[in-house]
C-alpha positions as CSV (number, residue, x, y, z in Angstrom):
1,X,-127.5,34.6,33.4
2,X,-125.3,31.4,32.0
3,X,-121.5,31.4,31.6
4,X,-120.0,28.4,28.7
5,X,-116.6,28.4,28.4
6,X,-115.0,26.5,25.3
7,X,-111.6,26.7,24.7
8,X,-111.0,29.7,26.4
9,X,-113.6,31.7,24.4
10,X,-116.6,32.6,26.7
11,X,-120.1,32.9,25.2
12,X,-123.0,34.7,26.8
13,X,-126.7,34.5,26.5
14,X,-128.9,37.0,28.0
15,X,-132.8,37.9,27.8
16,X,-132.6,41.6,28.0
17,X,-130.4,41.7,25.4
18,X,-129.8,39.4,22.7
19,X,-126.2,39.6,21.2
20,X,-123.8,36.9,19.7
21,X,-120.2,36.4,20.3
22,X,-119.5,33.7,17.7
23,X,-116.1,31.8,16.6
24,X,-115.2,29.5,14.5
25,X,-116.0,25.7,15.9
26,X,-112.5,24.7,17.5
27,X,-111.5,20.9,17.3
28,X,-110.6,19.5,20.9
29,X,-107.8,17.6,20.2
30,X,-103.9,17.2,20.9
31,X,-101.9,20.2,19.6
32,X,-98.2,20.8,19.4
33,X,-96.4,23.6,21.7
34,X,-94.9,24.8,18.8
35,X,-98.5,25.7,17.2
36,X,-99.3,27.9,20.4
37,X,-95.9,29.2,21.8
38,X,-93.3,30.8,19.1
39,X,-90.2,28.7,18.4
40,X,-87.8,30.7,20.3
41,X,-90.1,30.3,23.8
42,X,-89.8,26.5,23.3
43,X,-85.8,26.6,23.2
44,X,-85.9,28.7,26.6
45,X,-88.2,26.3,28.5
46,X,-86.3,23.1,27.0
47,X,-83.4,24.5,28.2
48,X,-84.9,25.2,31.7
49,X,-86.5,22.0,31.6
50,X,-83.2,20.2,30.9
51,X,-81.4,21.5,33.7
52,X,-84.3,19.9,36.2
53,X,-83.7,16.7,34.7
54,X,-83.3,13.9,37.0
55,X,-80.3,11.4,36.9
56,X,-82.1,8.6,34.7
57,X,-82.9,11.6,31.7
58,X,-79.1,12.4,32.1
59,X,-78.4,9.1,31.3
60,X,-80.6,8.3,28.5
61,X,-79.7,11.7,27.0
62,X,-75.8,10.9,27.0
63,X,-76.8,7.0,25.2
64,X,-78.9,8.9,22.8
65,X,-75.8,11.3,21.9
66,X,-73.4,8.2,22.1
67,X,-75.6,6.3,19.0
68,X,-75.9,9.4,17.0
69,X,-72.1,9.9,17.0
70,X,-72.0,8.9,13.1
71,X,-74.7,10.6,11.7
72,X,-73.2,14.4,11.9
73,X,-70.1,15.8,13.3
74,X,-71.6,18.9,14.1
75,X,-74.5,17.3,16.5
76,X,-71.3,14.8,18.2
77,X,-69.2,18.1,19.4
78,X,-72.6,19.7,20.3
79,X,-73.5,16.5,22.1
80,X,-69.8,16.3,23.7
81,X,-70.3,19.7,25.1
82,X,-73.5,19.0,26.8
83,X,-72.2,15.5,28.3
84,X,-69.4,17.8,29.9
85,X,-71.4,20.7,31.3
86,X,-73.9,17.7,32.7
87,X,-71.0,15.9,34.4
88,X,-69.4,19.0,35.6
89,X,-72.3,20.3,37.1
90,X,-72.6,16.6,38.4
91,X,-69.4,17.0,40.0
92,X,-70.3,20.3,41.6
93,X,-73.2,19.1,42.8
94,X,-71.8,16.1,44.8
95,X,-68.7,18.3,46.0
96,X,-71.8,21.1,47.4
97,X,-73.2,18.6,48.8
98,X,-70.1,16.2,50.4
99,X,-69.3,19.8,51.9
100,X,-72.6,20.4,53.6
101,X,-72.6,17.1,54.3
102,X,-69.2,16.9,55.7
103,X,-69.9,20.4,58.0
104,X,-72.8,19.2,59.1
105,X,-71.0,15.9,60.5
106,X,-68.8,17.8,62.1
107,X,-71.1,20.5,63.9
108,X,-72.7,17.3,65.0
109,X,-69.8,15.8,66.5
110,X,-68.6,18.7,68.1
111,X,-72.2,19.0,69.7
112,X,-71.3,15.6,70.9
113,X,-67.8,16.5,72.3
114,X,-69.1,19.6,73.5
115,X,-71.8,17.4,75.7
116,X,-69.4,15.0,76.3
117,X,-66.9,17.5,78.0
118,X,-70.1,19.4,80.0
119,X,-70.7,15.6,81.8
120,X,-67.0,15.3,82.6
121,X,-66.4,18.6,84.0
122,X,-69.9,19.4,85.5
123,X,-68.4,21.7,88.3
124,X,-66.1,23.8,85.5
125,X,-66.4,27.4,85.5
126,X,-68.5,29.9,82.8
127,X,-65.0,30.9,81.4
128,X,-64.0,27.0,80.7
129,X,-67.2,26.1,78.9
130,X,-66.5,29.8,76.4
131,X,-63.0,28.2,75.8
132,X,-64.6,25.1,74.8
133,X,-67.5,26.6,72.7
134,X,-64.6,28.6,70.9
135,X,-62.7,25.6,70.6
136,X,-65.7,23.9,68.5
137,X,-66.4,26.8,66.0
138,X,-62.5,27.1,65.5
139,X,-62.4,22.8,64.7
140,X,-65.9,23.8,62.2
141,X,-64.0,26.7,60.2
142,X,-61.1,24.6,60.3
143,X,-62.9,21.3,58.7
144,X,-64.5,23.7,56.5
145,X,-61.5,25.2,54.8
146,X,-60.0,21.3,54.0
147,X,-63.4,20.7,52.7
148,X,-63.0,23.8,50.2
149,X,-59.4,22.7,49.5
150,X,-60.4,19.3,48.9
151,X,-63.0,20.5,46.3
152,X,-60.3,22.9,44.5
153,X,-57.8,19.9,44.2
154,X,-60.4,17.7,42.5
155,X,-61.4,20.5,40.2
156,X,-58.0,21.3,39.2
157,X,-57.4,17.4,38.7
158,X,-60.8,17.0,36.4
159,X,-59.3,19.8,34.4
160,X,-56.2,18.0,33.9
161,X,-58.0,14.8,33.0
162,X,-59.9,16.4,30.6
163,X,-57.2,18.3,28.7
164,X,-55.5,14.8,28.5
165,X,-58.5,13.2,27.5
166,X,-58.8,10.9,30.5
167,X,-61.8,9.0,32.3
168,X,-63.9,11.5,34.1
169,X,-66.5,9.1,35.4
170,X,-63.3,7.5,37.4
171,X,-62.6,10.9,39.2
172,X,-66.0,11.7,40.3
173,X,-65.7,9.9,43.7
174,X,-63.6,12.9,44.8
175,X,-66.8,13.3,47.4
176,X,-65.7,10.5,49.5
177,X,-61.8,11.4,49.7
178,X,-63.2,15.0,50.8
179,X,-65.9,13.4,53.3
180,X,-63.1,11.1,54.8
181,X,-60.7,14.3,55.3
182,X,-63.5,16.4,56.7
183,X,-64.9,13.1,59.2
184,X,-60.9,12.6,59.8
185,X,-60.7,16.1,61.7
186,X,-64.1,16.2,62.8
187,X,-63.0,12.7,64.7
188,X,-59.8,13.8,66.0
189,X,-61.5,16.3,67.8
190,X,-64.2,14.3,68.9
191,X,-61.7,11.9,70.6
192,X,-59.7,14.8,72.2
193,X,-62.6,16.4,73.8
194,X,-64.1,13.1,75.1
195,X,-61.5,11.1,76.1
196,X,-60.9,10.8,79.7
197,X,-58.1,12.9,81.5
198,X,-56.3,11.1,84.3
199,X,-57.1,12.1,87.4
200,X,-54.7,12.2,90.3
201,X,-51.0,11.0,90.4
202,X,-50.0,8.6,88.3
203,X,-48.5,5.3,89.8
204,X,-45.7,5.7,92.3
205,X,-42.3,4.9,90.6
206,X,-39.4,4.0,92.8
207,X,-36.1,6.4,92.3
208,X,-33.7,4.0,90.2
209,X,-30.7,4.6,93.0
210,X,-33.3,3.9,95.7
211,X,-34.4,0.6,93.8
212,X,-30.5,-0.2,93.6
213,X,-29.7,-0.3,97.3
214,X,-29.2,-3.2,98.7
215,X,-31.9,-4.5,100.9
216,X,-29.5,-4.8,103.9
217,X,-29.3,-1.3,103.9
218,X,-33.2,-0.5,103.8
219,X,-33.8,-3.3,106.6
220,X,-30.8,-1.6,109.2
221,X,-32.9,2.0,108.4
222,X,-36.0,0.5,109.2
223,X,-34.7,-1.1,112.6
224,X,-32.6,1.5,113.3
225,X,-35.4,4.1,113.8
226,X,-37.9,1.3,115.0
227,X,-40.2,1.4,112.0
228,X,-43.4,-0.5,112.2
229,X,-45.3,-1.0,109.0
230,X,-48.7,-2.4,109.3
231,X,-50.5,-3.0,105.4
232,X,-53.5,-5.1,105.5
233,X,-53.2,-5.3,101.6
234,X,-50.6,-8.5,101.7
235,X,-48.8,-7.6,98.4
236,X,-45.3,-9.2,97.0
237,X,-43.3,-5.9,96.7
238,X,-42.8,-3.3,99.5
239,X,-42.5,-0.2,99.1
240,X,-39.0,1.1,100.4
241,X,-38.8,4.4,102.7
242,X,-37.3,7.5,100.7
243,X,-34.2,8.0,102.9
244,X,-33.1,10.9,101.0
245,X,-34.7,14.0,99.5
246,X,-33.3,13.4,95.9
247,X,-35.2,10.1,95.7
248,X,-38.5,12.1,95.8
249,X,-40.8,12.1,92.5
250,X,-40.1,15.7,92.5
251,X,-38.7,17.5,89.1
252,X,-39.0,20.8,89.8
253,X,-35.8,22.4,91.5
254,X,-38.2,25.5,92.8
255,X,-40.5,22.6,94.9
256,X,-37.3,21.4,96.3
257,X,-36.2,24.5,97.8
258,X,-38.5,23.9,101.0
259,X,-35.7,20.9,101.9
260,X,-32.7,23.1,101.3
261,X,-32.3,23.7,105.5
262,X,-32.5,19.5,106.0
263,X,-30.0,17.0,105.7
264,X,-32.7,14.2,105.4
265,X,-36.3,13.3,105.6
266,X,-37.6,12.4,109.1
267,X,-38.5,8.7,109.6
268,X,-41.7,9.5,109.6
269,X,-41.5,11.3,106.5
270,X,-39.2,8.9,104.6
271,X,-41.5,5.8,105.7
272,X,-45.2,7.5,104.9
273,X,-44.1,9.0,101.4
274,X,-44.0,5.9,99.4
275,X,-47.6,4.9,100.7
276,X,-48.9,8.3,100.1
277,X,-47.5,9.1,96.6
278,X,-49.4,5.7,95.9
279,X,-53.1,6.9,96.7
280,X,-53.1,4.8,99.9
281,X,-55.3,5.9,103.2
282,X,-52.9,5.9,106.2
283,X,-52.4,6.3,109.9
284,X,-49.0,7.6,110.9
285,X,-48.4,7.1,114.7
286,X,-44.8,9.2,116.0
287,X,-43.7,11.7,118.3
288,X,-44.3,15.0,118.4
289,X,-41.8,17.4,116.4
290,X,-41.2,14.8,113.8
291,X,-42.1,16.5,111.1
292,X,-45.5,15.0,110.7
293,X,-46.7,18.2,108.1
294,X,-44.0,17.9,105.7
295,X,-45.0,14.2,105.9
296,X,-48.4,14.6,104.6
297,X,-47.9,18.3,102.5
298,X,-45.3,16.9,100.4
299,X,-47.9,14.2,98.7
300,X,-50.5,16.9,98.9
301,X,-48.9,19.0,96.8
302,X,-48.0,16.6,94.1
303,X,-51.7,15.1,94.1
304,X,-52.8,18.5,93.0
305,X,-50.0,19.5,90.6
306,X,-50.5,16.2,89.0
307,X,-54.2,16.8,87.7
308,X,-54.8,18.4,84.5
309,X,-55.1,22.4,84.8
310,X,-59.0,22.4,84.6
311,X,-59.1,19.8,87.2
312,X,-57.1,21.7,89.7
313,X,-60.0,24.7,90.5
314,X,-61.6,24.3,93.6
315,X,-60.6,23.0,97.0
316,X,-58.8,20.1,96.6
317,X,-57.4,19.3,99.9
318,X,-58.4,20.1,103.5
319,X,-56.5,19.6,106.6
320,X,-58.0,19.6,110.1
321,X,-56.4,20.4,113.2
322,X,-57.9,21.1,116.8
323,X,-56.5,24.2,117.6
324,X,-56.0,28.1,115.7
325,X,-52.6,28.4,116.4
326,X,-51.6,24.8,115.2
327,X,-53.7,25.6,111.8
328,X,-51.8,28.5,111.4
329,X,-48.5,26.6,111.8
330,X,-49.7,23.8,109.3
331,X,-50.6,26.9,106.8
332,X,-47.0,28.9,107.1
333,X,-45.3,25.7,106.1
334,X,-47.8,24.6,103.4
335,X,-47.5,27.8,101.6
336,X,-43.7,27.3,101.4
337,X,-44.4,24.2,99.6
338,X,-47.3,25.2,97.6
339,X,-45.9,28.9,96.0
340,X,-43.5,27.3,94.2
341,X,-46.4,25.1,92.6
342,X,-48.8,28.1,92.2
343,X,-51.3,26.9,94.5
344,X,-53.3,28.9,96.8
345,X,-53.5,27.7,100.6
346,X,-56.2,29.5,103.1
347,X,-56.1,29.3,106.9
348,X,-59.9,29.1,108.4
349,X,-60.3,29.4,111.9
350,X,-62.7,31.0,114.6
351,X,-62.1,34.3,116.3
352,X,-62.1,36.5,113.3
353,X,-64.2,37.9,111.1
354,X,-65.3,35.3,108.0
355,X,-65.8,37.5,105.0
356,X,-61.6,37.4,104.2
357,X,-62.3,34.0,104.6
358,X,-64.9,33.3,102.4
359,X,-63.5,34.9,99.8
360,X,-59.8,33.4,100.1
361,X,-61.8,29.6,100.0
362,X,-63.0,30.8,96.1
363,X,-59.3,30.8,94.9
364,X,-57.7,28.0,97.0
365,X,-56.6,24.7,96.2
366,X,-55.7,23.5,100.0
367,X,-57.7,24.7,103.3
368,X,-56.3,24.5,106.4
369,X,-58.9,24.6,109.2
370,X,-60.3,24.4,112.4
371,X,-63.9,21.9,112.8
372,X,-66.0,24.8,114.3
373,X,-65.4,27.7,111.6
374,X,-65.3,25.0,108.9
375,X,-68.4,23.5,109.5
376,X,-70.1,27.1,109.7
377,X,-68.6,27.8,106.1
378,X,-70.3,24.6,105.3
379,X,-73.4,25.3,106.2
380,X,-73.1,28.8,104.6
381,X,-72.2,27.4,101.5
382,X,-69.3,29.3,101.5
383,X,-67.1,26.0,101.3
384,X,-67.7,23.4,98.7
385,X,-65.6,20.2,99.7
386,X,-67.4,17.9,96.9
387,X,-64.1,17.9,95.4
388,X,-61.8,17.4,98.3
389,X,-60.1,14.2,97.7
390,X,-57.2,14.5,99.8
391,X,-58.3,14.6,104.0
392,X,-55.8,14.9,106.5
393,X,-57.0,14.9,110.2
394,X,-53.7,16.4,112.0
395,X,-53.6,15.2,115.8
396,X,-56.5,12.5,115.3
397,X,-56.8,11.1,118.8
398,X,-58.1,15.1,119.9
399,X,-60.0,15.4,117.0
400,X,-61.8,12.4,117.1
401,X,-62.6,12.8,121.0
402,X,-65.6,13.6,122.1
403,X,-65.4,16.9,121.5
404,X,-64.7,17.3,117.8
405,X,-66.3,13.8,116.7
406,X,-69.4,15.1,115.3
407,X,-67.9,17.9,113.9
408,X,-65.0,15.6,112.1
409,X,-68.1,13.3,110.7
410,X,-69.8,16.3,109.2
411,X,-66.9,17.8,107.6
412,X,-65.9,14.3,106.1
413,X,-69.6,13.6,105.0
414,X,-68.9,16.3,102.7
415,X,-66.0,15.1,100.7
416,X,-66.1,12.4,97.8
417,X,-66.4,9.2,99.0
418,X,-63.3,8.5,96.7
419,X,-60.9,10.1,98.5
420,X,-57.5,9.7,100.5
421,X,-57.5,9.9,104.4
422,X,-54.8,10.5,106.5
423,X,-54.3,10.6,110.0
424,X,-51.2,11.7,112.2
425,X,-51.2,11.7,115.5
426,X,-48.6,10.9,118.3
427,X,-50.5,8.9,120.5
428,X,-53.5,6.4,119.3
429,X,-55.4,4.5,121.4
430,X,-57.2,1.3,120.4
431,X,-60.3,3.1,121.3
432,X,-59.6,6.0,118.6
433,X,-58.3,3.5,116.3
434,X,-61.6,1.7,115.8
435,X,-63.6,4.4,115.6
436,X,-61.5,6.3,113.0
437,X,-61.5,3.0,110.9
438,X,-65.0,4.0,109.5
439,X,-63.4,6.9,107.9
440,X,-60.8,4.9,105.7
441,X,-60.3,1.7,103.6
442,X,-57.8,-0.3,104.3
443,X,-55.3,2.1,105.8
444,X,-51.2,1.1,106.1
445,X,-50.5,1.8,110.0
446,X,-46.8,3.5,110.3
447,X,-45.4,3.5,113.3
448,X,-42.0,5.3,114.4
449,X,-40.7,4.3,117.7
450,X,-40.6,0.9,119.8
451,X,-44.1,1.6,121.1
452,X,-45.8,-0.9,118.4
453,X,-49.2,-0.8,120.4
454,X,-49.4,3.0,119.7
455,X,-50.6,3.4,123.7
456,X,-49.3,6.6,125.2
457,X,-45.6,7.5,124.5
458,X,-43.5,10.4,125.3
459,X,-40.3,11.5,123.7
460,X,-37.5,10.2,125.1
461,X,-35.0,12.8,124.3
462,X,-36.9,15.1,127.2
463,X,-35.7,14.7,130.6
464,X,-39.1,14.3,132.8
465,X,-38.7,16.0,136.1
466,X,-42.0,15.4,139.0
467,X,-41.8,17.3,142.1
468,X,-45.0,16.8,144.5
469,X,-45.0,20.1,146.3
470,X,-47.7,21.8,148.1
471,X,-50.8,23.3,146.3
472,X,-50.1,26.6,148.2
473,X,-46.6,26.6,147.4
474,X,-46.5,26.6,143.6
475,X,-46.2,29.7,142.7
476,X,-43.3,30.3,144.8
477,X,-41.5,27.1,143.9
478,X,-42.3,28.1,140.3
479,X,-40.8,32.0,140.8
480,X,-37.4,29.9,142.1
481,X,-37.6,27.8,139.1
482,X,-37.8,30.9,136.6
483,X,-34.9,32.3,138.4
484,X,-32.6,29.2,137.8
485,X,-33.6,28.6,134.4
486,X,-33.6,32.0,132.9
487,X,-30.9,34.1,134.4
488,X,-27.5,35.2,133.2
489,X,-26.5,34.1,130.2
490,X,-29.8,32.2,129.8
491,X,-31.9,35.1,130.3
492,X,-33.0,35.0,126.8
493,X,-33.7,31.2,126.8
494,X,-37.7,30.4,125.8
495,X,-39.5,29.0,128.4
496,X,-43.3,27.7,128.5
497,X,-45.1,27.7,131.5
498,X,-48.8,25.7,131.3
499,X,-52.0,25.9,133.7
500,X,-55.1,24.1,133.4
501,X,-57.5,27.1,133.4
502,X,-58.0,30.3,132.2
503,X,-58.5,32.6,135.0
504,X,-55.3,30.4,136.6
505,X,-53.3,31.7,133.3
506,X,-54.5,35.2,133.9
507,X,-53.4,35.0,137.8
508,X,-50.0,33.5,137.1
509,X,-49.5,35.9,134.1
510,X,-49.8,38.9,136.3
511,X,-47.6,37.3,139.2
512,X,-44.4,36.7,136.8
513,X,-45.2,40.1,135.3
514,X,-45.2,41.8,138.4
515,X,-42.0,40.2,139.5
516,X,-40.2,41.6,136.6
517,X,-40.3,39.0,134.1
518,X,-41.0,40.0,130.2
519,X,-44.1,37.2,129.8
520,X,-46.9,37.1,127.6
521,X,-50.3,35.2,127.7
522,X,-52.2,33.0,125.7
523,X,-55.5,31.3,126.4
524,X,-59.4,31.3,125.3
525,X,-60.6,34.5,127.1
526,X,-57.9,36.5,124.6
527,X,-58.9,37.7,121.0
528,X,-57.7,35.7,118.3
529,X,-55.1,38.9,117.4
530,X,-53.7,38.8,120.9
531,X,-53.2,35.2,120.9
532,X,-51.3,35.7,117.6
533,X,-49.2,38.5,118.9
534,X,-48.1,36.8,122.0
535,X,-47.2,33.7,120.1
536,X,-45.3,35.7,117.5
537,X,-43.4,37.8,120.1
538,X,-42.7,34.3,121.7
539,X,-41.0,32.5,118.8
540,X,-39.4,35.4,117.5
541,X,-37.7,35.8,121.2
542,X,-38.8,39.1,122.1
543,X,-40.4,37.7,125.0
544,X,-38.6,34.6,126.4
545,X,-41.9,33.8,128.6
546,X,-45.1,32.4,127.6
547,X,-47.8,31.3,129.7
548,X,-50.7,29.1,128.3
549,X,-53.4,26.9,128.5
550,X,-53.8,23.8,126.7
551,X,-54.7,25.0,123.7
552,X,-51.0,25.8,122.9
553,X,-50.1,21.8,123.8
554,X,-50.9,20.4,120.5
555,X,-48.4,20.2,117.5
556,X,-47.3,23.5,118.1
557,X,-43.5,23.7,116.8
558,X,-41.8,26.9,118.5
559,X,-38.4,26.8,117.9
560,X,-35.5,26.4,121.0
561,X,-38.3,25.9,123.8
562,X,-35.5,25.0,126.7
563,X,-38.0,24.4,129.7
564,X,-41.6,23.1,130.1
565,X,-42.7,23.9,133.3
566,X,-46.2,22.2,134.3
567,X,-47.7,24.3,137.1
568,X,-51.1,22.3,137.8
569,X,-51.0,19.0,135.8
570,X,-53.3,18.8,132.8
571,X,-56.9,16.5,133.3
572,X,-55.3,13.7,131.2
573,X,-52.3,12.2,130.5
574,X,-52.4,12.2,127.1
575,X,-52.3,16.1,127.5
576,X,-49.6,15.7,129.2
577,X,-47.5,14.2,126.7
578,X,-48.6,16.7,124.1
579,X,-47.5,19.9,126.7
580,X,-43.9,18.4,127.6
581,X,-43.8,17.6,123.5
582,X,-43.3,21.3,123.1
583,X,-39.6,21.2,123.8
584,X,-37.0,18.5,122.7
585,X,-38.1,18.9,119.1
586,X,-36.5,18.5,115.7
587,X,-33.9,15.9,117.6
588,X,-32.9,18.3,120.3
589,X,-32.8,17.7,124.1
590,X,-35.3,19.6,126.5
591,X,-36.5,19.8,129.8
592,X,-40.0,19.2,131.6
593,X,-40.5,19.8,135.3
594,X,-44.2,19.2,136.9
595,X,-45.2,20.4,139.7
596,X,-47.5,17.3,141.0
597,X,-50.0,18.0,144.3
598,X,-52.7,15.6,146.2
599,X,-55.2,17.5,143.9
600,X,-53.7,15.5,140.9
601,X,-53.4,12.1,142.8
602,X,-56.0,10.4,140.6
603,X,-53.7,10.6,137.8
604,X,-50.5,9.3,139.4
605,X,-51.0,5.6,137.6
606,X,-50.9,7.0,134.2
607,X,-48.2,9.6,134.9
608,X,-46.0,6.7,136.3
609,X,-46.2,4.4,133.4
610,X,-45.5,7.3,131.1
611,X,-42.3,8.2,133.1
612,X,-41.5,4.4,133.0
613,X,-42.5,4.1,129.2
614,X,-39.6,7.4,128.5
615,X,-36.8,5.6,130.9
616,X,-37.5,8.3,133.2
617,X,-36.9,8.0,136.9
618,X,-40.0,7.8,139.4
619,X,-40.0,9.8,142.7
620,X,-40.8,8.0,145.7
621,X,-43.2,10.9,146.7
622,X,-45.2,10.2,143.3
623,X,-45.0,6.4,144.4
624,X,-47.0,7.2,147.4
625,X,-50.7,8.5,145.5
626,X,-50.3,4.9,143.8
627,X,-49.6,3.2,140.5
628,X,-53.5,2.4,139.6
629,X,-54.8,3.8,136.4
630,X,-58.1,5.1,136.0
631,X,-60.2,3.5,133.0
632,X,-61.0,5.4,130.4
633,X,-64.9,6.3,130.8
634,X,-66.9,6.4,127.0
635,X,-68.2,9.4,126.4
636,X,-72.0,8.0,125.8
637,X,-71.6,5.2,128.6
638,X,-69.5,6.4,131.0
639,X,-67.7,3.6,133.6
640,X,-70.3,1.1,132.6
641,X,-68.9,0.8,128.7
642,X,-67.8,-2.7,128.0
643,X,-65.8,-3.1,124.7
644,X,-66.9,-6.1,123.0
645,X,-66.8,-7.9,119.5
646,X,-70.0,-7.0,117.8
647,X,-68.8,-9.0,114.9
648,X,-69.5,-12.3,116.7
649,X,-73.2,-13.8,116.5
650,X,-75.6,-14.1,119.4
651,X,-75.8,-17.4,121.1
652,X,-79.5,-18.1,121.1
653,X,-81.1,-19.5,124.8
654,X,-83.5,-22.1,124.7
655,X,-85.4,-22.8,127.6
656,X,-86.7,-26.7,128.2
């Protein structure tokens, strides 16, 4: 079978059947479409094709209609209508394209802004990201609304121009206006999202009244309080001490409320505030009871509150103290400063369950902690210090001693490299000072008192009495002292009794209670609840006597302690200074009585130096033990350690 297709007609030839489908011969040539399709269909298709014409075809059509303008009036009129329809459709296309382009550009720029926002705040919460997405969506809607409004205004203008017979072609660049308006909105969103927000407090500016004070008055204040400032960065302009609370850069009246009970800042507060508010690292050396907690607390609160709201989340400041009691005391004072500012403070220490502390760390901005428990929370992943840019070591000489040095290094290694590090202490030996310099960058050293070297120094307002007694007669002498200083009208006076060992403290407490005195105890063998209860009862005055080991010697601010009695001399002269520093606080006078025995004679030289340095009389019986001061041994090398300058280059020795 064979098929032949000729001009759409099929002719079939078969061998079994003979038939022919004939058609008249076709002439294969060009034929007009009108010959095949009716005229109405031509009109419809030509109209449809005209809508798909290119810009060049539209231009040619417009030129042809202009050339044939004088032939027929009706045709001219028809051409004008076609031109207007073409221009109008072109404008609509341009406007819709501009709108789509503007919306697309806005979305693209919003995405870039969102990416930049994620990079700048990688530690933000999920809620913040959702809020950012909502802001981007609102921005897109606003941009689209502006584009539609501009489109309507442009259409209205074109109609007015058409009625007035103006030049419509000159009005076509409306898409540029729309795109410019939309891109302006998008660029505003991008700039506001990607511009870096200020981090940390701004530059410290002195109060106008403080700056107006004569220099002679400032010099007199520094000389009167024996203030020494050692700044490695030599600057032309020296910061003036803030000698009045009104000179502080604190605008909120509620944040000034904690200062209402004080007449003026203490010297350590007045001199350290300008340096800390300027963001400098600092070492502060001052006697016990001089107000060091407020000295670092006020700049800490201002540092956090000056951050943008989104950056205030997470732990921003860490204050480390050697004992639980001191940590609780710092926490209580900081709460008074942080509460008006809307900040949360958590106290982290051992001896109590972890879960409440872990939950509090999630919402806290300031963490006050002891080294052991804080390291536990860090290793568990419960405390994140990666954003803690304000680090304070209170009682730094003890913190960096051999007992806490490694723990402190671990804590500081978890904080950012760019941070503000502060160290406050009552004593600052050179050996500890050299070690602490590894944590700080060009710190300002501020010393309050005439002890510029920073060596061991006792409070001059404390009267020190040293009695050399027989070891077997200490309890009898203690009972006599209690009857002398806590009888009659003085029966409610607070007396703090220090022992060296926990077992000794328990024995002395039982002995005093058996003699009919109201007494409490605080030492390492007691649970944290009992320690806290005893300390609270002593502070409130319900128990006038407290027997304690050296856990209560550091930094505790116990009001109105009249007498401190050392039943057993501590292991170091530094601890002795801290023990007697529990009295004579806040500018008041105090009394310290020490029972010294022949078992303590190795420390007689150091005790004599402390007494002489504070202007106190040295008993003859104490001088019999000698004035030799035993050299402090190194933690790793013992007594054979030699302090050498490691910066000097070694001398090469050659042999002939």
